[in-house]
C-alpha positions, 0 to 999 in steps of 0.5 A: 424790557426786552423779551429777547433777554430771556432764554426761550424754554424748550417746548418739545424736549425731554422732561429735564430739558423742559423743566430746566429751561422753564426754570431758566426762563423764570430766572431770566424774567426776574433779571428782566424785571430788575433791568435798568433801575437805579439802586434806590429803585431796586431797594424801594418798597413800592407797595406799602405796607409790604416790605417787598422790594425787587432787590429783596426778591433777588436776595430771597431767591439766592437763598432759596436756590442755595437751600434747595440745590446745595443744601437739600439736593447736594447735601451741603451745609451752606449757611445763608448769604444774608445774616440772620437778625437777633430774632433768628429771621433771615435778613434778605428782605432788609435792603436799606443798606444792601449793595445791589451789585453784590446781591446780584453777584451772589444770586447769579453765582448761586444760580450757576452753582444750581445749574451745575448741580442739576447738570451733574445729577444722573436723573430727575430721580436723584434725591436729597433730604431736608431733615427726615423728608426726601425730595427728588430733583424732579420735585425741586425743579417743579417747586423752584419754577413755582417759587420764581413764578410767584415772586415774578408776579410780585416783581411785575407789580413792584416794577409797575409801581416804580416806573409803570413798566409792565409785561410778561 
């Protein structure tokens, strides 16, 4: 995995530049963890009995991006990309028949939309709501960094179990 595939984070910039660049670093890290794998490898649940797969993580993070940036911050009512099952549960981790190219396209387009929403916000103090709870853009960016960092840890273990590749 080539570390140069990632956009380096801003180390001495203002708060918005720092937060958005660290989030992009985390997005790039997920892409890097998935690079060079076959569709079957991306779908593989490499750490039984867990249902986690690299493709499931990509699909999940598309849903997380959609939820926080479009629905909470931007006040849109965008339904999930991956349909709910009869029990009302999201199906992003159900990847046996999932199309990796389509899943990555959805994730990449969602990330692009998230970046545009953040760029259009006049400050980190801009707020959105989920129910009765308000969230600032500042909080959402910090939460998204945490979300990606946690799942990139999962991705690192999944990738190592698939083909032995490790790395930051």
